RODO-2510 file (C-alpha; in nm, 4 decimals, decimal comma):
residues 62
     n   res          X          Y          Z
     1     m     7,2176     6,2571     4,4163
     2     s     7,4218     6,0373     4,6503
     3     q     7,2761     5,8551     4,9450
     4     p     7,3320     6,0149     5,2854
     5     p     7,5915     5,8378     5,4995
     6     l     7,4391     5,5836     5,7322
     7     s     7,4700     5,6415     6,1029
     8     p     7,7751     5,4660     6,2463
     9     c     7,5626     5,3566     6,5436
    10     v     7,6133     4,9896     6,6290
    11     g     7,3602     4,9753     6,9105
    12     i     7,6150     4,9951     7,1926
    13     c     7,5082     5,3357     7,3161
    14     t     7,7353     5,3884     7,6130
    15     l     7,9335     5,7054     7,6726
    16     d     8,2881     5,7148     7,7982
    17     r     8,2352     5,9866     8,0578
    18     t     8,5968     6,0975     8,0347
    19     n     8,5567     6,2409     7,6858
    20     n     8,1809     6,2105     7,6082
    21     t     8,2534     5,9617     7,3295
    22     c     8,0290     5,6649     7,2533
    23     i     8,2265     5,3449     7,3013
    24     g     8,0157     5,1764     7,0326
    25     c     8,0398     5,4171     6,7397
    26     g     8,3102     5,6648     6,8390
    27     r     8,0968     5,9752     6,8005
    28     l     8,0978     6,2594     7,0487
    29     l     7,7758     6,3272     7,2350
    30     s     7,7430     6,6565     7,0451
    31     e     7,7790     6,4731     6,7115
    32     i     7,5119     6,2207     6,8063
    33     a     7,2749     6,4995     6,9082
    34     a     7,3319     6,6979     6,5869
    35     w     7,3287     6,4004     6,3448
    36     s     6,9764     6,4558     6,2112
    37     r     7,0551     6,8194     6,1264
    38     m     7,3903     6,7558     5,9546
    39     s     7,4549     6,7746     5,5835
    40     n     7,5830     6,4653     5,4023
    41     e     7,9317     6,6158     5,4004
    42     e     7,9208     6,6793     5,7748
    43     r     7,7984     6,3249     5,8367
    44     s     8,0811     6,1830     5,6253
    45     n     8,3320     6,3882     5,8233
    46     v     8,1850     6,2695     6,1531
    47     c     8,2023     5,9075     6,0353
    48     q     8,5719     5,9491     5,9532
    49     l     8,6462     6,1179     6,2856
    50     a     8,4506     5,8551     6,4781
    51     a     8,6373     5,5713     6,3066
    52     a     8,9694     5,7388     6,3891
    53     r     8,8644     5,7742     6,7546
    54     l     8,7739     5,4056     6,7745
    55     d     9,1059     5,3070     6,6145
    56     q     9,2940     5,5241     6,8635
    57     q     9,0936     5,3771     7,1503
    58     r     9,1741     5,0217     7,0387
    59     r     9,5468     5,1010     7,0083
    60     t     9,5476     5,2622     7,3526
    61     n     9,3684     4,9694     7,5173
    62     k     9,6060     4,7011     7,3864
***
């Protein structure tokens, strides 16, 4: 059995109020709240989405 994905939390728990996205990890508030109830597959998907959000945010802020 594979290990569950680790939380992408980096300890910078601050929400961008415009889109309810954590500026530290890129997760939506709803994803953070549901994390403990997600399957490994759902967690992996959230990690990928969060990383894509952070990449987009970095490109936008340049």
